[in-house]
BABA-681227 format. One line per 5 residues: number of its first residue (from 1); for each residue x, y, z of C-alpha. Coordinates in Angstrom, 1 decimal, decimal comma. Each point is the difference from the previous one (the first is absolute). Layout:
NUM> X:Y:Z  ...
//
This chain:
1> 0,0:0,0:0,0  1,4:3,3:-1,1  0,8:2,5:3,0  -2,1:3,1:-0,1  1,9:3,2:0,5
6> -1,4:3,1:1,9  0,5:3,4:-1,5  0,2:2,3:3,1  0,1:3,1:-2,2  -3,4:-0,9:-1,3
11> -1,5:-0,4:3,6  -2,8:2,5:0,5  1,1:0,5:3,6  3,6:0,7:-0,8  -0,9:2,0:-3,0
16> -2,0:2,5:2,1  1,9:3,1:1,1  0,6:0,5:3,8  -0,3:3,6:1,3  3,4:1,4:1,1
21> -1,5:1,5:3,2  -1,0:-3,5:1,3  3,6:-1,4:-0,1  1,3:3,2:1,5  -2,6:-0,2:2,8
26> 1,0:-3,5:0,8  3,7:0,9:0,1  -0,8:3,1:2,1  -2,1:-2,1:2,4  2,8:-2,5:0,5
31> 2,5:2,8:0,5  -2,3:1,7:2,5  -0,3:-3,3:2,0  3,7:-0,2:0,2  0,2:3,6:1,2
36> -2,6:-0,6:2,7  1,8:-3,1:1,2  3,3:1,9:0,0  -1,6:2,9:1,9  -1,6:-2,4:2,5
41> 3,3:-1,7:0,5  1,8:3,3:0,5  -2,7:1,1:2,5  0,3:-3,3:2,0  3,8:-0,2:-0,1
46> 0,9:3,7:0,3  -2,7:2,6:0,8  -2,4:-2,1:2,1  2,6:-2,4:1,4  -0,4:1,2:3,6
51> -3,7:-0,5:0,0  0,2:-3,6:-1,3  2,8:-0,8:2,4  -2,3:1,1:2,9  -2,8:-2,0:-1,3
56> 2,2:-3,1:-0,2  1,2:0,6:3,5  -3,6:0,3:1,3  -0,9:-3,3:-1,5  3,1:-2,0:0,7
61> 2,3:1,7:2,6  -0,7:0,3:3,7  1,7:1,7:2,9  0,6:-2,5:2,7  0,3:1,4:3,5
66> 2,9:-1,3:2,0  -1,2:0,1:3,6  2,3:1,4:2,6  0,6:-2,0:3,1  -1,7:1,8:2,9
71> 2,4:1,0:2,8  0,1:-1,8:3,4  -1,3:1,4:3,3  2,5:-0,7:2,8  -0,1:0,4:3,7
76> 2,7:1,9:1,9  2,2:-3,1:0,2  -0,3:-0,9:-3,7  -2,7:-2,7:0,5  -2,6:-0,3:-2,8
81> -3,4:1,5:0,6  -1,0:-0,1:-3,7  1,5:-1,4:-3,2  -1,1:-0,9:-3,6  0,1:-3,5:-1,3
86> -0,6:-1,3:-3,6  -3,7:-0,8:-0,5  -0,9:-0,8:-3,6  -3,5:1,0:-1,2  -2,0:-2,4:-2,2
91> -1,8:1,4:-3,1  -1,7:-1,5:-3,0  -1,1:0,5:-3,6  -3,4:-1,8:0,1  -0,4:-0,2:-3,8
96> 3,2:-2,0:-0,3  -0,9:-2,7:2,6  -1,1:-3,2:-1,6  -2,8:-0,7:2,6  -1,6:-2,8:-2,1
101> 3,2:-2,1:0,3  -0,5:-2,6:2,9  3,7:0,3:0,9  -0,2:3,8:0,2  -3,1:-0,2:2,1
106> 1,7:-2,3:2,5  3,0:2,4:0,2  -2,3:3,0:0,5  -1,7:-1,8:3,0  3,5:-0,6:1,4
111> 0,8:3,8:-0,4  -3,2:1,0:1,9  1,0:-2,4:2,8  3,5:1,3:0,2  -1,3:3,6:0,2
116> -2,5:-0,9:2,7  -2,9:1,3:-2,2  -3,5:-1,6:-0,2  -0,3:-1,6:-3,4  -3,1:2,1:-0,8
121> 1,9:3,3:0,6  3,0:-1,2:-2,0  -2,2:-1,0:-3,0  -1,8:3,3:0,2  3,3:1,9:-0,6
126> 0,6:-2,0:-3,2  -3,5:-0,3:-1,4  0,2:3,0:-2,3  2,0:-1,3:-3,0  0,1:3,5:-1,5
131> 2,3:1,2:2,7  3,6:0,5:-0,8  1,1:0,6:3,6  -1,3:-0,9:3,5  1,7:-0,2:3,4
136> -0,6:-3,4:1,5  1,7:0,7:3,3  2,5:2,6:1,2  3,1:-0,7:2,0  0,1:-3,8:0,6
141> 2,8:-1,8:1,9  2,9:-0,8:-2,3  -0,1:-3,8:0,5  -3,7:0,0:-1,1  0,9:2,1:-3,0
146> 2,7:-2,5:-1,0  -2,5:-2,9:0,2  -2,4:1,9:-2,3  2,7:0,8:-2,4  1,0:-3,6:-0,2
151> -3,5:-0,9:-1,2  0,8:2,0:-3,2  -3,6:1,0:-0,9  -0,3:2,1:-3,1  -1,7:3,3:0,9
156> 1,1:0,0:3,7  2,9:2,3:0,7  1,9:1,6:2,9  1,4:3,4:0,8  2,7:0,7:2,6
161> -1,2:2,1:2,9  0,9:0,6:3,6  -2,0:-0,2:3,2  0,8:1,2:3,6  0,8:-2,2:2,9
166> -0,2:1,2:3,6  2,0:-2,2:2,4  -1,2:1,7:3,2  -3,6:-0,5:-0,9  -2,7:1,6:2,1
171> 2,3:1,4:2,7  1,5:2,6:-2,4  -3,0:0,3:-2,4  -1,0:3,6:0,9  3,6:1,2:-0,3
176> 0,9:-1,7:-3,3  -3,4:0,1:-1,7  -0,5:-1,8:-3,3  -0,1:0,3:-3,8  -2,7:-0,8:-2,5
181> 0,2:-2,5:-2,9  1,7:2,6:-2,1  2,7:0,3:2,7  -1,0:3,6:1,0  0,1:0,9:3,7
186> -3,5:0,2:1,7  0,8:0,4:3,7  2,8:0,7:2,4  3,6:0,4:-1,1  -0,9:-1,7:-3,3
191> -2,2:3,0:-0,7  2,1:2,8:1,6  3,2:-1,0:-1,9  -1,6:-1,5:-3,1  1,9:2,1:-2,4
196> 3,4:-1,0:1,5  -0,9:-3,6:0,4  -1,5:-0,5:-3,4  2,9:1,1:-2,1  -0,5:0,6:-3,7
201> -1,0:-2,7:-2,5  2,1:-0,5:-3,1  -1,2:-0,8:-3,6  0,8:-2,1:-3,0  -1,3:0,4:-3,6
206> -0,8:-3,3:-1,7  -1,8:-1,4:-3,0  -2,7:-2,5:0,8  -1,9:-2,5:-2,2  -3,8:-0,6:0,2
211> 0,4:-2,4:2,9  1,8:2,6:2,0  3,4:-1,6:-0,3  3,1:2,2:-0,2  1,6:-0,3:-3,5
216> 2,8:2,5:0,5  1,1:3,0:2,0  0,1:3,5:-1,5  1,7:3,1:1,3  2,0:0,3:3,3
221> -1,2:-1,6:3,2  -0,5:2,4:3,0  0,9:-1,9:3,2  -2,2:0,4:3,1  1,2:2,1:2,9
226> -0,4:-2,2:3,1  -1,9:1,4:3,0  1,9:1,3:3,0  0,1:-1,8:3,3  -1,6:1,8:3,0
231> 1,4:-0,6:3,4  -2,3:0,8:2,9  0,6:0,9:3,6  -2,2:-2,9:1,0  1,6:-2,8:1,9
236> -1,8:-3,1:-1,1  0,6:-1,8:3,2  -1,4:2,8:2,1  -2,8:0,3:-2,4  -1,0:-3,7:0,2
241> 0,3:0,0:3,9  -2,1:3,2:0,3  -2,6:-1,4:-2,4  -0,1:-3,3:1,9  -0,6:1,6:3,4
246> -2,5:2,4:-1,4  -2,0:-2,9:-1,6  0,1:-1,9:3,3  -1,3:3,0:1,9  -2,8:0,7:-2,4
251> -1,1:-3,6:0,0  0,2:-0,4:3,8  -2,0:3,2:0,7  -2,5:-0,8:-2,8  0,8:3,4:-1,5
256> -1,0:1,3:-3,4  3,5:1,0:-1,1  3,4:1,3:1,2  3,2:1,8:-1,0  3,5:0,4:1,2
261> 2,8:2,5:-1,0  3,7:-0,2:0,9  2,2:2,9:-0,6  3,8:0,4:0,4  0,3:3,0:2,5
266> 3,4:1,0:-1,4  -0,4:-0,2:-3,8  -3,8:0,3:-0,3  -0,1:-3,3:-2,0  -3,2:-2,1:0,0
271> 1,2:-3,4:1,3  -3,5:-1,6:-0,1  -3,5:1,0:-1,0  -2,5:-2,8:0,3  -3,8:-0,3:0,0
276> -2,4:-2,8:0,7  -2,1:-1,3:-1,9  2,4:-0,2:-2,9  0,3:-2,0:-3,2  2,4:-2,0:-2,1
281> 1,2:2,4:-2,8  0,3:-2,6:-2,8  -3,3:-1,8:0,9  -2,7:2,6:-0,1  -3,0:-2,0:-1,3
286> -2,2:0,8:3,0  1,5:3,4:1,0  -2,3:2,3:2,0  0,3:3,7:0,9  0,4:-0,9:3,6
291> 3,2:-2,0:-0,8  1,4:2,6:-2,4  -0,2:3,1:2,3  3,4:1,1:1,3  -1,6:1,1:3,2
296> 3,1:1,4:1,6  0,1:2,7:-2,6  -3,6:0,3:-1,3  -2,2:-0,3:3,1  -0,3:3,0:2,3
301> -1,4:0,2:3,5  0,1:2,3:3,0  3,4:-0,7:1,7  -1,4:0,4:3,5  2,5:-0,2:2,9
306> 3,0:-0,2:-2,4  -0,3:3,8:-0,3  0,4:0,6:3,7  3,8:-0,2:0,0  0,0:2,5:-3,0
311> -2,3:2,4:1,9  2,4:-0,2:3,1  3,1:0,4:-2,2  -1,5:3,1:-1,6  -0,8:1,6:3,4
316> 3,5:-1,0:1,3  1,6:1,6:-3,0  -2,1:3,2:0,5  1,1:0,2:3,6  -3,5:-0,2:1,4
321> 0,6:-3,1:2,1  2,8:-2,2:1,4  0,0:-3,8:0,5  -0,8:0,5:3,7  -2,7:2,6:-0,4
326> -3,1:-1,2:1,9  -3,3:-0,3:-1,9  -3,2:-0,4:1,9  -2,3:-2,5:-1,6  -2,6:-0,5:2,7
331> -2,8:-1,1:0,1  0,7:-1,9:-3,2  -2,5:2,1:-2,1  0,3:3,3:-1,7  -2,8:2,1:-1,7
336> 0,8:2,2:-3,0  -2,2:1,5:-2,6  -3,0:-2,2:0,9  2,1:-3,2:-0,1  1,3:-2,1:2,9
341> 3,5:-1,5:-0,3  0,8:-2,9:2,3  2,9:-2,1:1,1  -0,3:-3,7:0,7  0,8:0,7:3,7
346> 0,3:3,1:2,3  3,8:0,4:0,0  0,0:3,1:2,1  3,2:2,0:-0,2  2,4:-1,2:-2,6
351> 3,4:1,3:-1,2  0,4:0,5:-3,7  1,9:-3,3:0,0  -2,9:-1,6:1,8  -2,5:1,4:-2,6
356> 1,8:-2,1:-2,7  0,5:-3,0:2,3  -3,6:-0,2:0,9  -1,3:1,3:-3,4  -2,2:2,7:1,6
361> -2,3:1,8:-2,5  -0,7:2,8:2,5  3,7:0,5:0,6  0,7:0,2:-3,7  -2,8:2,5:-0,7
366> 1,1:2,2:3,0  3,5:0,1:-1,4  -1,4:0,9:-3,4  -1,8:3,0:1,6  3,4:1,5:0,8
371> 0,7:0,3:-3,8  -1,6:1,8:-2,9  -1,6:-2,1:-2,8  2,7:1,4:-2,4  2,8:-1,4:2,1
376> -1,6:-3,5:0,1  -0,8:0,1:-3,8  3,6:1,0:-0,8  1,3:-3,0:2,0  -2,5:-2,4:-1,5
381> 0,8:1,1:-3,6  3,7:-0,1:0,6  -0,3:-3,6:1,0  -1,9:-0,8:-3,2  -3,6:-0,1:1,1
386> -2,5:1,4:-2,6  2,6:-0,5:-2,8  0,6:-2,8:-2,5  3,1:-2,1:1,1  3,0:0,7:-2,2
391> 0,7:-3,6:-0,7  0,6:-1,8:-3,4  -3,2:-2,0:0,3  -3,4:0,2:-1,7  -3,2:0,5:2,0
396> 1,3:1,8:3,1  -2,8:2,3:1,3  0,1:3,4:1,5  -2,2:-0,4:3,1  -1,9:2,9:1,4
401> 1,2:3,0:2,1  -2,3:3,1:-0,3  1,6:3,5:-0,1  0,6:1,3:3,5  -2,1:3,2:-0,5
406> -3,2:-2,1:-0,1  0,8:-1,9:3,3  -2,5:0,4:2,8  1,2:-0,3:3,7  -1,6:-3,5:0,2
411> 1,7:-1,0:-3,2  3,4:1,2:1,2  -0,6:-2,1:3,2  -1,0:-3,2:-1,9  2,9:0,3:-2,4
416> 2,4:0,1:2,9  -0,9:-3,7:0,6  -0,5:-1,0:-3,6  -3,6:0,6:-1,0  -1,2:2,4:-2,7
421> 2,9:-0,8:-2,4  0,9:-3,1:-1,9  3,2:-1,7:-1,2  1,3:-3,3:-1,4  2,1:-2,4:2,1
426> 3,0:0,9:-2,2  -0,4:3,7:0,9  -0,2:-0,9:3,7  3,2:-2,0:-0,2  1,8:2,7:-2,0
431> -1,0:2,7:2,4  1,8:-1,9:2,8  3,4:0,4:-1,8  0,1:3,5:1,7  0,3:-1,7:3,4
436> 2,4:-2,7:-1,3  2,2:2,4:-1,9  0,6:2,7:2,7  -2,8:2,2:-1,1  0,5:-0,2:-3,8
441> -2,8:-1,5:-2,1  1,9:-1,9:-2,8  -1,2:-1,0:-3,5  -1,2:-3,5:-0,4  1,1:-2,1:-3,0
446> -0,9:-3,4:-1,4  3,4:-0,2:-1,8  3,2:-1,2:1,6  2,1:2,7:1,4  3,2:-0,3:1,9
451> 0,3:3,6:1,1  -1,5:1,5:3,1  -3,0:2,1:-0,9  0,0:3,8:0,3  -3,1:1,2:1,7
456> -1,9:3,2:0,8  0,2:1,3:3,6  -3,4:-0,1:1,8  1,0:-0,5:3,6  3,3:0,5:1,9
461> 2,0:-3,0:1,0  -0,9:0,7:3,7  -3,7:-0,1:-0,9  0,4:-3,2:-2,0  1,9:-1,7:2,9
466> -2,7:1,1:2,5  -2,8:-1,5:-2,2  2,0:-3,3:-0,4  0,1:-0,3:3,7  -3,7:0,5:0,2
471> -0,6:-2,6:-2,7  2,2:-2,4:2,0  -2,2:0,6:3,0  -3,2:-0,6:-2,0  1,4:-3,3:-1,2
476> 1,1:-1,1:3,5  -1,5:-0,9:3,3  -2,9:2,3:0,8  -0,4:1,1:-3,6  -2,5:-1,0:-2,6
481> 2,3:-2,2:-2,1  2,1:-2,3:2,2  -0,6:-2,9:-2,4  2,3:1,9:-2,4  3,1:-0,9:2,1
486> 2,7:-2,1:-1,6  2,8:-2,1:1,3  3,3:1,8:-0,1  -1,1:3,3:-1,6  -1,6:3,1:1,5
491> -3,1:1,1:-1,8  -2,4:3,0:0,1  -3,3:0,5:-1,7  -3,6:1,1:0,2  -3,0:-2,2:-0,3
496> -3,3:1,3:-1,5  -3,6:-1,2:-0,1  -2,8:1,8:-1,9  -3,5:-0,7:-1,0  -0,3:-0,3:-3,8
501> -1,7:2,8:-1,9  -3,2:-1,0:-1,8  -1,3:2,8:-2,1  -0,2:3,1:2,3  0,0:-2,0:3,2
506> 1,9:-2,8:1,7  -0,8:-3,7:0,2  -0,6:-1,1:3,6  1,6:-3,4:-0,3  2,5:0,4:-2,7
511> 3,6:1,1:0,9  3,4:0,5:-1,5  2,9:-0,9:2,2  3,6:1,1:-0,5  3,4:0,4:1,5
516> 2,8:2,3:-1,2  3,5:0,1:1,5  3,7:-0,3:-0,3  3,0:-1,9:1,3  2,6:0,1:1,6
521> -1,0:3,1:2,0  3,4:1,9:0,3  1,1:-0,5:-3,7  -3,1:-1,2:-1,9  0,7:-2,2:-3,0
526> -3,6:-0,9:-1,1  -3,5:1,4:0,2  -2,9:-2,5:-0,2  -3,7:0,7:-0,4  -2,7:-2,7:0,3
531> -3,7:0,4:-0,7  -2,7:-2,7:0,5  -3,4:0,9:-1,6  -3,2:-1,2:1,8  1,3:-2,5:2,5
536> -3,1:-2,0:1,2  1,3:-2,7:2,3  -0,8:1,8:3,2  3,1:2,3:0,1  0,5:3,2:-1,9
541> 2,4:2,3:1,9  3,1:0,8:-1,9  2,2:-0,9:2,9  -1,4:-3,5:0,0  -0,7:-0,7:-3,7
546> 2,8:1,9:-1,9  2,8:0,4:2,6  0,9:-3,8:0,0  0,5:0,2:-3,8  2,2:3,1:0,5
551> 2,1:-1,9:2,6  0,6:-3,1:-2,2  0,8:2,1:-3,1  2,4:2,3:1,9  1,9:-2,8:1,6
556> 0,4:-2,1:-3,2  0,9:3,0:-2,1  2,7:1,3:2,3  1,6:-3,4:0,2  0,0:-0,3:-3,8
561> 1,7:3,5:-0,1  2,6:-1,2:2,5  -0,9:2,8:2,4  1,6:-0,7:3,4  -2,4:-0,4:2,9
566> -0,1:3,1:2,3  -1,7:-1,8:2,9  1,4:-2,9:2,1  -1,6:-3,3:-1,2  -1,0:-2,3:2,9
571> 1,2:-3,5:-0,4  -2,5:-2,7:-0,8  0,1:-3,1:2,2  -1,8:-3,1:-1,2  -1,8:-1,9:2,8
576> -1,9:-3,1:-0,9  -0,3:1,1:-3,6  -1,4:3,5:0,9  2,0:3,1:-0,6  0,1:2,4:3,0
581> 1,6:3,4:0,2  1,7:1,5:3,0
//
């Protein structure tokens, strides 16, 4: 069969003439496309490069925070009161967990058991498969975290974090305080020095994939600045012993609460500050406001008879009385401004020393009448009453001391024996530094200090020595606080008992009992103040309820401080298993 040839020149399609503009249009379109692509490439690579770099970083790069290790809190001897330990946190990407796999289900049940979580609560955290991040549990113990990591469950991850440990537990809780889950201070020293303790976190720029895994690092790493250690003036041994004796007294007397403060009379350092009830700082699941209150600093009350030595010291300094000046207190009652002021007994004629020894309200008010309100107000304010304590501690309250110009005669009289003004136990203890430090009230500090404090002169050394003698008489035979006596050390102090204020009046059967004093008498080293709130076991006088705690704390503290006894210690002879003193 002969092959048939095609004549292209005779094809009607090829024979038709194509318009020139069409071919030019196609070429121009192709050229324009290349120009657009070249312009776009130039924009992406040159002019808009910064924008696209940022968009890439937003999608793929992350800034990882490198947590700083929180500083330690130490007592005056370098013993730990608070420290941070590694506590990984468990987190998950729910959408990546293969929950239909029987093996994975078994592992998830094991995770819930390790974390101590009810299975229902654990499953609820993972039930939303659209979630790309969820905390499962923050700050778990490291051994548990290692067991979870060993299960190798896709979608379950860990992040390194720290949590605080408090070796002294509830005995130092109100001093040290605690941090929250983000490691920020919430109470106590943890809050007051949070900025120093926290340090400054570092950072690291990385590229992550969709599963949150780090692919590579970008840029320079900024290392964290570790938190500073804080060394307190607190002696952990004194703190524990004071807390223990306070707790025993509150329990025995069926009281509502109690507080104790121990100050170094030379440096102004706080050696112990304890409250009961207390709490364990790192176990706060059932924490209540009653446990959390740092009562020694936050609770105010009328100081009662504790103010009598201050009233006497003010009158001595003004030259209105002498220690042997006789004050008539008969018949044990005194009417003033429509009110009747009474003593527990008719003491008759008392010297000024006897007024303090017997704690006579009438004697104190008659001494106050020898002074102007302005003189008394000046002395009270110089000792810190009506002012916020200048101590590096949160929550310290001001108390109440009205301006002297508004005092009525009956108010001046009642303030002489501690009614009509209010103060915290810490303020009471601090005011007695004037008697312990030869008339100078010294600043108090919660931080360790090795230097003697420089105080402000309020009374002369002679006045301070005279009042110390009166305080010794008050704590001795014939005084109101003989149970404050200790073996081997001379002590002086003043007991106090007052009805609790309820609204504008006083509760008839609710009392606060306290004792504030110092030791040894000639050269005081410590000041101790004890307060028992609402004792209800049949006894409520400060000399019976609070003085024994004072005695035990003073004796143990002076021994720990290696202070030599200033009194002869009677030998103990054991007879048939019973110790007898001679």
